[in-house]
N, C-alpha and C positions, 0 to 999 in steps of 0.2 A: 114899423108894426111891432107891437108889444110882444116879447118872447119871453117864456121861462124857460132857462137854460138849466137842463138837467147836467147830471156828472158827465155822460156821454158827450153832450153837445159843448161843454166847456173844454172836455180834452181835446175835441176834435178843434175847437178854435185855437188852443195853445199849440195843437200840431202844425196848423196852418201859420202860426206866427202872429194870431190877431189877438191881442189882449183886452181883457174884458173887465171893467171895474163894476163891482156887485156890492151894494151895501150889504150890512149884516141882517136887515130885515129881510122876513120869510117872502113877502109880498112881490109880486110880480114887477119887474121894471123894464125899461125900455133898453135895449141891446145897445150900448155905446162903445164901440171899438176905440181903441187909442188913436186910430187914423180915422178921422172923421169922413164918413162916405156919405155924400149927397145922393139921395135917392129920388130922381125925377119921377113923376107918373110916367108909366110906361106907355109907350105909343104902340098902335098896332097898325101894321102895314095893310091899309084896306083901299086907299086911293089908287086910282088906274089899276084895277086888278088884271091878272094876266088872263089869257084865254083860258077856258075850262080845261082841265088835265085830269084824267082819268088815273093816270099813273104814269111814273117817269119813263116807261116803254114809249109813251107817244110823243116824247121830247127826243128820243134817239132810237130813229129807225134801224140805225146799225146793230143796235144790241140783239143779241141772238136769243131767242126765247130758250128757256132752260126747260130740261125734261129728263126724265131716267127711261130706262128700257121698260117696255110694256110688261104689266104682271101677268097678263093673260093675252092671247091671241086677238089682235085687231084692237087692244085697249093701251093707250098711252097716258101717262101719269104726268101732269103738267105740275108745274111750280106751284099754282095757285091751290091745288089739290092736296099738297104734301103736308103730311104730320111732321113732328118735330124731328124723329128721328130719320125720316127720309131726306128732311131739308138738311140736316147736317152731314148724312152721307153724301149727297149730291153735292154739297159745298166742298166736301173733302178731296172729291175726285174731279172737281170742277176744271175744265181747261178752255173756258170761254174767253180768255184774254192772257196776255203775256205775263201776268202777275203770277201765275202757278209756276214759272219757271224757277223762282227763288225761294219757294216755300218750303218749309218743312212740315207744317201743320197748318191747317186753317183754324179760325178762332171762332167759328159759329158752333156753338155748342148747344145740344139739346138739353133743356132743363129737367131736373129729376121728375117734377111733376108739371103737368100743364096748367098754370096758373095765369089768371090776368094780374097784370102790374100797373099802377098807375104811372110809375117813372121808365121811361126807356132813356138810357143814356148812350148817345153815340160818340164814340171817339175816333181818332185819327188813325192811319194804317198800323197795322201791327209792327212793334219795334222787335228786336232780336230775341228780347226775352219772351214776348207774346207769342212769337213764332216757335220757339222751342217748347213752350209748354203747350200751345195750342189753346189759348185762352185770352180773351181781352182784358185790357187793364191789369196786367200782372205785375209784380216786383213792387218796388217803393210807391210808384205811382199808383198801382191797384190799392195798398194799404191807404194811401191819402184819401183816396177815393171813397173807399169803404168809411172811413172816419167821416167824411163829407156826407154821405148818406145817411150815416147814424145819426148825424146832428140834426136831419130833418126827419128823423123817424123811419128811415126807410133801409133796406138791406138787399144785397142780391139774394134771389131765392124766396124771397117774401111775396105777399100777395096783396092785391088791391092796393090802398094808401101806403102801407108797410112794404110794399113790393118794389124792386128796381131790376129790370133787365139791361143788360150791359152787353155792347156790340162794337164793332169797328165799321168804318164807313166803307172798306173793302177787308174782305175776310183773308187775304194773303198779304205777306210781308212783300213790297216790291224788289226785285232782284237788284242787288247791290246797293240798297238802302236808297235807291232814286226815287223821285217824286211820283205819285201815280198821275196817269193822265185823265183828262176830263173823262174820255170814252171808257176808261177802265172803272172810274167812278160809278157812271151812269150804267154799265153792264151788270156791276155787281150790286146796284140799286134793287135789282129784282128780287135779291135774297132779303134786303131791308123790307120789300113790300110784303113779304110773305111773313116776316118776323112782326111786322105791325097788325097784320091780321090775327096772328096767333097771341099776342102779347095785349093788343087792345087796350094801349096806353092813353092816358089822360094827358100827358105832357111829355115832350122830348126835351132834354137836356145835351145840346150840341156842345161837345168840349173840342175844341181844336179848330185849326185852319180848314182841314179838308172835310170834317164832318159839317161844318157850317157852310163850306161852299157847296155841298151835295144837296143840303137841306133847304137851301135857299134858292133853288133852281126856278122856285115858282115866284122869286123876288129877284129878277136878274139886275136890277138897278143897284141893289143892295150886296148882291153876291160878292163882288169883288173889293168891297170896302176893307179897311183894316179891321180885324176883330174887335178891336177896342171901340171903333165907331158902331159896330153891330150890337153892342151891348145896350141894355135898358129899352130894348124894343121887343114886343111879342110879333113874332112872325107865325106863319101857319104851313105847315107840310102835311098834305093829304087831309087838310082841316083840322090837325092836330097843332096845338100851340107849341111853339119852339123857343126856347131860350138859349141864348148863344152865353157862353163863358170859356174860361181859359183850363187847357188841358192841364191835369195835375203836374205832369213833367214841368211845365212852364211855371206853375206855382212854386215848385221845389226851387227853382233858380231865381225867381224872382219875387222877393217878399212883399213888394209894393202892391202886387196884384192880388194878395190874399184877401184883404178886405174887399176888394171889388167881387171876388170870387163869393164871398159871403153873401155881399147884397144881391148877385144873380140868385143864389139860393132863395133868398128871402123873396124875390119877385116869383120864383117858380112855386114857392109854398102859397103866396097870396093866389096864383092862379088856381091852384088845386084846391084850395079852401073856397074859392068863389064859385 
C-alpha cells in the first residue's frame, strides 16, 4: 500500500527499529523496510461459521451478571445501561472473580469525553506498572503504543478515524502475576461488551496472547494457535473486524517482530480505509 510517511510516522518506525529508505524526491513512494515483509492478501474466517452468539455471556453460563445497587426503589441498573462513570466505578469495586484479590487499581478508565473512536486496542492483563497507575498500556510499552498509533494517524482520546480507545482483556492484575484463567477472561468480557457499545469502534487491534484468546472465542479452531499464525487474518468479534499483532512489550524484546507489527498496522489501515 502506498504510504506517505510524515515526520511522526518516520519517528515511530525508528522507535520500532524499522529502517526506511526514502529518496530525496517529495513524491510519495512505497514503504520499503530494511527487512522485507511479505504481505499476503488477508484471509477472513467465514468458513464453518460458529452458532450465532449474541454476546460472550451466552458462551459462559457461569459468568455472573454485573450490576450496581438500585438508584431508586425497585430499580436495578444493569451493565448494559451503564454510562462511562458508572462502568468505571463498577469495575473498580468488582469482586466477580479471583483477580480482584491482587489488584491495586483497575485499568478501566472513563474517557474525559464520550466520543466514538474507530480504533479499539485490547491488550493483555495489566502488569505491575499498569496496576499501580490504574491505566492500560503504561510505561515504556505505552510510549511505544502511542508512537504506533501516531504513525497511523490516531491517538488516545481522539475521535472517529483519529481516535483510539485502549483497554485490557481483564481489568485487574492477576494475583502473584499468575496467568488469568479462561473463566476469568470470560467474566471480565462483560465489561468489554459495554466498552464496545460505548466506543462503537470500526476495528479491534488485538495485542498479545490473552487479548487474542478472548477475541477469538467465535473462532475456536484458531484461538489456540500461536500468535504468529493468527496474523494476516481478519477475524470478527461481535461483527467487528479484528487484527492480531504483537504486544509492545514483545516488540521491545524482539526486534525481528517490529517489521511484522508494521505490516499488521498497514492491514488495519487498509480495513478502515475500505
